[in-house]
C-alpha positions in Angstrom: 5.1 28.4 -4.9 2.5 31.1 -5.3 0.0 32.3 -2.8 -2.9 30.1 -3.9 -0.7 27.0 -3.7 0.4 28.0 -0.2 -3.1 28.4 0.9 -4.1 25.0 -0.5 -1.2 23.4 1.2 -1.9 25.1 4.5 -5.6 23.9 4.3 -4.5 20.3 3.6 -2.0 20.4 6.5 -4.8 21.7 8.7 -7.1 18.8 7.6 -4.4 16.1 8.1 -5.8 13.4 10.4 -3.7 14.0 13.6 -3.3 10.3 14.4 -1.2 9.8 11.2 1.5 12.0 12.7 0.7 11.6 16.4 -0.7 15.1 16.5 2.7 16.6 16.2 2.4 20.1 14.7 3.2 20.4 11.0 2.8 23.8 9.3 4.0 26.0 6.4 6.3 29.0 6.8 8.4 31.1 4.4 11.0 28.4 4.1 8.6 25.5 3.5 6.9 22.7 5.5 8.2 22.5 9.1 7.3 20.0 11.8 7.7 20.0 15.5 8.6 17.1 17.7 8.7 18.0 21.4 10.5 21.4 21.3 12.5 20.7 18.2 11.9 22.1 14.7 12.1 19.7 11.8 13.1 20.7 8.3 14.4 19.2 5.1 17.6 19.6 3.1 18.2 17.7 -0.2 21.3 16.5 -1.9 21.6 15.1 -5.4 22.7 11.5 -5.5 23.3 9.1 -8.4 21.3 5.9 -8.4 22.3 3.9 -11.4 21.8 6.2 -14.4 19.4 8.4 -12.6 20.1 11.5 -10.5 17.7 11.8 -7.5 17.3 14.0 -4.5 18.0 12.4 -1.2 16.3 14.0 1.8 18.1 14.7 5.1 16.4 15.8 8.3 17.6 19.0 10.0 16.5 19.4 13.6 16.9 22.6 15.6 16.5 22.6 19.4 14.6 25.0 21.5 17.7 27.2 21.8 18.0 27.5 18.1 21.1 25.3 17.9 21.3 22.2 15.8 19.9 19.1 17.5 21.4 15.7 16.5 18.8 13.7 14.6 20.0 10.4 16.3 19.2 12.0 19.7 15.9 13.2 18.3 15.0 9.6 17.4 16.0 8.4 20.8 13.4 10.8 22.3 10.7 8.9 20.4 9.3 6.6 23.1 8.3 3.1 22.1 7.1 1.7 18.9 4.3 4.2 18.2 6.5 7.3 18.8 9.2 6.1 16.5 6.8 5.1 13.8 5.0 8.4 13.8 8.2 10.5 14.0 9.7 8.6 11.1 6.5 9.1 9.1 6.3 12.8 10.0 9.9 13.3 8.7 9.1 11.5 5.5 6.0 13.6 5.0 7.9 16.9 5.6 10.5 15.8 3.1 7.9 14.8 0.5 6.0 18.0 0.8 9.1 20.2 0.7 10.4 18.4 -2.4 7.3 17.9 -4.5 5.0 20.7 -3.4 7.1 23.6 -2.0 10.0 23.2 -4.4 7.8 21.8 -7.2 10.4 19.2 -8.1 9.5 16.3 -10.4 12.6 14.2 -9.9 12.4 11.1 -7.8 12.9 11.5 -4.1 15.0 9.1 -1.9 13.7 8.9 1.7 15.7 7.1 4.3 13.7 5.1 6.8 15.0 4.9 10.3 16.6 1.5 10.8 14.9 0.9 14.2 11.5 1.1 12.4 11.9 -2.5 11.3 12.1 -3.7 14.9 8.4 -2.8 15.2 6.6 -2.9 11.9 5.5 -6.5 11.1 3.1 -6.0 8.2 1.5 -3.3 6.0 4.8 -1.6 5.3 4.1 1.8 3.6 0.3 1.6 3.9 -0.2 4.6 6.2 2.5 6.7 4.4 0.9 6.0 1.1 -2.5 7.3 2.5 -0.7 10.4 3.8 0.8 11.1 0.3 -2.7 10.6 -1.2 -4.0 13.2 1.2 -1.7 15.7 -0.7 -2.3 14.2 -4.2 1.2 12.7 -4.2 2.1 9.3 -5.6 4.4 6.7 -4.0 5.7 6.0 -7.5 8.0 9.0 -7.3 9.5 8.0 -4.0 12.4 5.5 -3.4 12.6 4.3 0.2 16.1 3.7 1.5 16.2 0.7 3.8 19.0 -1.4 5.4 20.2 -4.3 3.3 19.2 -6.6 6.1 15.5 -5.7 6.0 13.3 -8.7 5.4 12.0 -9.3 1.9 8.4 -9.2 3.1 9.0 -5.5 4.1 10.4 -4.7 0.7 7.5 -6.4 -1.0 5.0 -4.4 1.2 6.6 -1.1 0.2 6.6 -2.2 -3.5 3.0 -3.3 -3.2 2.1 0.3 -2.2 4.0 1.6 -5.2 7.3 2.8 -3.6 10.6 2.0 -5.1 13.1 0.5 -2.6 16.8 1.0 -2.4 18.7 -1.3 -0.1 21.9 0.2 1.4 24.5 -1.6 3.5 24.8 1.1 6.3 22.1 3.5 7.2 
C-alpha cells in the first residue's frame, strides 16, 4: 500500500459515521487497520482455508490487552454489554478484517468472516444491512465476503445476508 492509498484510507476512517462502530476508535498504523475496544487493541490475522474448490482467507481476531499481552477474544466479547455493544463490536471486527484484507493487503480472494454466535440472539431482521453500508463507505462489495454462521441460524437471517450480496457458510461449531 503506497502513501496515497494510506492517506485515502486514513481519510475514510476519519469520516466513518461513529454510530456504525459505537464510536470505538479505528485507525491505520504501520501494520494495518487497528481498532480499540475499551483498552484492548484489535487486529487481524488470516489463514487460508479450502471451501469446496476455492481457497479463501479466513479472518481471525487478535486482541492485545493494555499490558501488551494477548487478550482472549471470548473474554473481549463478554465485555460487550448488551445487544448494542455486541452488535457494534462484531461489526467493528468484521470491518477491521475487511479493510486489512482488501485494502491494506490488496487481496482479491474471497474473505471468510466469522460472525459471533451470540449476535443471532439479538438481530431480528435486516441482517447485513449496516455492514453492507460500512463496506460501501470504503468502496468494497459484499460479493467478495462469505459470512460464517452457526448451522442453527434461522434461514431468514441467511436470506437477509444473501439479499445484501454476502455469501453464507454454515458451520456446525463456531
